[in-house]
C-alpha positions in Angstrom: 3.2 8.4 5.0 2.5 6.0 2.1 4.8 3.7 0.1 5.2 4.9 -3.5 6.8 2.4 -5.8 7.6 3.7 -9.2 8.7 1.7 -12.2 11.5 2.9 -14.4 11.7 2.1 -18.2 14.3 -0.6 -17.5 11.9 -2.3 -15.0 13.7 -1.4 -11.8 11.3 -0.4 -9.1 12.3 2.6 -7.0 10.8 2.7 -3.5 9.7 6.3 -2.7 7.5 7.6 0.1 4.5 10.0 -0.3 3.5 12.4 2.5 -0.1 13.1 1.4 -2.1 16.3 2.0 -5.8 16.4 1.4 -6.8 16.9 -2.2 -3.5 18.7 -3.1 -2.8 19.8 -6.6 0.9 20.6 -5.8 3.8 18.2 -5.1 7.4 18.7 -4.2 9.5 15.8 -5.4 12.9 15.4 -3.7 15.5 13.3 -5.4 17.9 11.7 -2.9 21.7 11.7 -3.0 24.2 9.0 -2.1 23.1 7.4 1.2 20.4 10.1 1.3 17.9 8.0 3.3 15.7 8.8 6.2 18.4 7.6 8.7 21.1 9.8 7.4 18.9 12.7 6.3 16.0 12.9 8.9 15.1 16.4 7.7 13.0 14.6 5.1 10.4 13.8 7.8 10.2 17.5 8.8 9.7 18.5 5.1 7.1 15.9 4.5 5.1 16.5 7.7 5.3 20.3 7.3 4.2 20.4 3.6 1.4 17.8 4.0 0.0 19.6 7.0 -0.2 22.7 5.0 -1.9 21.3 1.9 1.1 20.3 -0.3 2.1 16.8 -1.1 5.7 15.7 -0.7 7.5 12.8 -2.3 10.7 11.4 -0.9 12.1 10.1 -4.2 14.5 7.5 -3.3 16.8 6.6 -6.2 19.4 3.9 -6.7 22.0 5.1 -4.2 19.9 6.1 -1.2 21.3 3.1 0.6 24.4 0.9 0.2 22.1 -1.9 -1.0 18.3 -2.1 -1.7 16.6 -5.4 -2.5 13.8 -5.0 -5.1 12.3 -6.9 -8.0 12.3 -6.0 -11.7 8.8 -5.2 -12.9 9.6 -6.4 -16.4 11.5 -9.7 -15.7 10.2 -10.5 -12.2 13.8 -11.1 -11.2 15.2 -10.0 -7.8 17.5 -7.0 -8.1 20.0 -5.6 -5.6 20.5 -1.9 -6.3 22.3 0.8 -4.3 25.3 3.0 -4.1 27.5 -0.1 -4.8 26.2 -0.5 -8.4 24.5 2.8 -9.4 24.9 4.0 -13.0 24.6 7.8 -13.6 23.2 7.0 -17.0 20.0 6.1 -15.3 19.5 9.6 -13.9 17.0 10.7 -16.5 14.8 7.7 -16.4 14.8 7.6 -12.5 13.6 11.2 -12.4 11.2 10.5 -15.2 9.6 7.6 -13.3 8.6 10.0 -10.5 7.5 12.8 -12.8 5.4 10.3 -14.8 3.7 9.3 -11.6 3.1 13.0 -10.6 1.8 14.0 -14.0 -1.3 11.8 -13.4 -2.4 13.8 -10.4 -0.8 17.2 -9.9 -1.2 20.6 -11.5 2.0 22.0 -10.0 5.2 20.0 -9.8 8.4 21.3 -8.0 11.5 19.2 -8.6 14.0 19.3 -5.7 17.2 17.4 -5.0 19.6 17.2 -2.1 23.3 16.7 -2.4 24.1 14.4 -5.4 20.3 14.5 -6.0 20.7 18.2 -6.7 23.4 17.5 -9.2 21.0 15.0 -10.8 18.3 17.7 -11.0 20.7 20.0 -12.7 21.6 17.3 -15.2 17.9 16.5 -15.8 16.8 20.1 -16.3 19.7 20.8 -18.7 18.1 18.3 -21.0 14.3 18.8 -20.3 12.8 22.3 -20.6 9.1 21.5 -20.3 7.7 23.9 -17.7 4.3 22.1 -17.7 6.0 19.0 -16.4 8.3 20.8 -13.9 7.4 24.4 -12.9 10.3 25.2 -10.6 13.4 23.6 -9.0 14.9 23.5 -5.5 18.6 22.6 -5.3 19.5 21.7 -1.7 23.2 21.6 -0.9 24.5 20.5 -4.4 27.7 18.6 -4.2 31.1 19.6 -5.4 32.2 16.2 -6.9 35.7 17.3 -7.6 36.2 18.1 -3.9 34.5 14.8 -2.9 36.9 12.8 -5.2 40.0 14.8 -4.3 41.3 11.9 -2.1 41.1 9.3 -4.9 44.7 8.6 -5.8 46.1 8.4 -9.3 46.8 4.7 -8.8 43.1 4.2 -7.8 41.9 6.1 -10.8 44.1 4.0 -13.1 42.9 0.8 -11.5 39.3 1.7 -12.1 40.0 2.7 -15.7 41.8 -0.6 -16.4 39.0 -2.7 -14.9 36.4 -1.0 -17.1 38.6 -1.0 -20.2 39.1 -4.7 -20.0 35.5 -5.6 -19.4 35.6 -6.1 -15.6 33.4 -3.1 -14.7 31.1 -5.2 -12.5 33.8 -6.2 -10.1 33.7 -4.6 -6.7 36.7 -2.4 -6.0 39.2 -3.8 -3.4 39.2 -0.4 -1.7 36.7 2.2 -0.4 36.1 4.6 -3.2 36.5 8.2 -2.0 37.4 6.6 1.3 33.9 5.5 2.2 32.0 3.9 -0.7 31.9 0.2 -1.5 31.2 0.1 -5.3 31.8 -1.5 -8.6 34.4 -0.2 -11.0 31.6 0.9 -13.3 30.1 3.0 -10.6 33.4 4.5 -9.7 34.0 5.2 -13.4 30.8 7.1 -13.5 31.8 9.3 -10.6 35.2 10.0 -12.3 33.6 10.7 -15.7 32.3 14.1 -14.7 28.7 13.4 -15.9 27.3 14.9 -12.7 30.2 17.2 -11.9 28.1 20.1 -12.9 29.0 22.5 -10.1 32.5 22.8 -11.6 31.8 22.3 -15.3 29.0 24.8 -15.9 27.8 23.7 -19.3 24.7 21.9 -17.9 23.8 24.9 -15.7 23.9 27.1 -18.8 21.2 25.0 -20.5 18.6 25.3 -17.7 15.6 27.5 -18.5 13.6 26.9 -15.3 13.6 29.2 -12.3 13.9 28.1 -8.7 15.8 28.3 -5.5 19.3 27.2 -4.3 19.8 26.4 -0.6 22.9 25.7 1.4 24.1 25.6 5.0 26.9 28.1 5.7 28.9 25.2 7.3 28.6 22.9 4.4 31.8 20.9 4.0 31.1 19.5 0.5 32.0 22.7 -1.2 35.8 22.9 -0.8 35.8 26.4 0.6 33.1 29.0 1.1 29.6 27.6 0.7 28.1 31.1 0.1 30.5 31.8 -2.8 30.0 28.2 -4.1 26.2 28.7 -4.3 26.5 32.1 -5.8 28.9 30.8 -8.5 26.5 28.0 -9.4 23.6 30.5 -9.8 25.7 32.9 -11.8 26.0 30.4 -14.6 22.3 30.0 -15.1 20.2 32.0 -17.6 17.6 32.5 -14.8 20.1 33.7 -12.2 18.3 37.1 -11.6 15.0 35.3 -11.0 16.3 32.6 -8.7 16.3 32.7 -5.0 19.5 32.0 -3.0 19.0 31.0 0.6 21.7 30.5 3.1 20.9 28.7 6.4 23.3 29.9 9.1 25.4 27.6 11.3 24.5 24.3 9.8 26.1 21.8 7.4 25.3 19.6 4.5 22.3 17.8 6.1 21.0 20.8 8.0 21.9 19.6 11.5 19.8 21.4 14.1 17.9 23.2 11.4 15.6 20.5 10.1 12.4 22.5 10.8 13.9 25.6 9.3 14.6 23.9 6.0 11.1 22.5 6.0 9.5 25.9 6.5 11.7 27.5 3.8 10.5 24.8 1.3 6.9 25.3 2.3 7.2 29.1 1.8 8.8 28.6 -1.6 6.1 26.1 -2.8 3.3 28.2 -1.4 4.6 31.4 -3.1 5.1 29.7 -6.5 1.6 28.2 -6.6 -0.6 30.8 -4.9 -1.7 32.4 -8.2 
């Protein structure tokens, strides 16, 4: 593994990790979700080791919310920054992904853009706006999140409180309660969650704009879908122009982070990448 620090247009440095193969012309870039770090999502090790051993580079693309707090420095100002799930802004989604793709464009012939959980929703958002297939050949959506389900426990009083803080210019204040019952965050961050910007597994307009082909993967015990994970994934795919060409993969008897199936998800991704780039 190698540290891979990428600079965004705003100067924030994102701390990724490269699992390098020897002289690879192919890379899989995996955008992380909220708290989607190596500790909570150890399957990233299996994916990285499996791909790099078989001649494909893998980038664990840590974004703003992979941890509660991440200390870094701004490349433009030199100032120390604390980023994380506590102050993430969804408006940075495009430039965060662009930072990793800009890095990949310098080296790789084949780029596959993946995302897990909220990272998958970010990939949907990105590809709905960017249709360049030279920059990204295929996508892999791993366990996209149902944001409406995740926020179903946010009360009307809590929603009103967030809205008032933002409206009166206090969006940087940390909420006096755990948002969604488990996230410490600012009112601005909570407002982004509530805004529906990344709620693209319920509002299908972004999915309808995607021209890329790829694969959608989910565990059959995934509890972030508010119901039947298989139907949830099929419904997402049905709203894409490329539905007939996409691959739907269901991993039996595992949940949102592929418990007990870490090597299986790694081998699935290896096969996808190998099949897509063998010609």
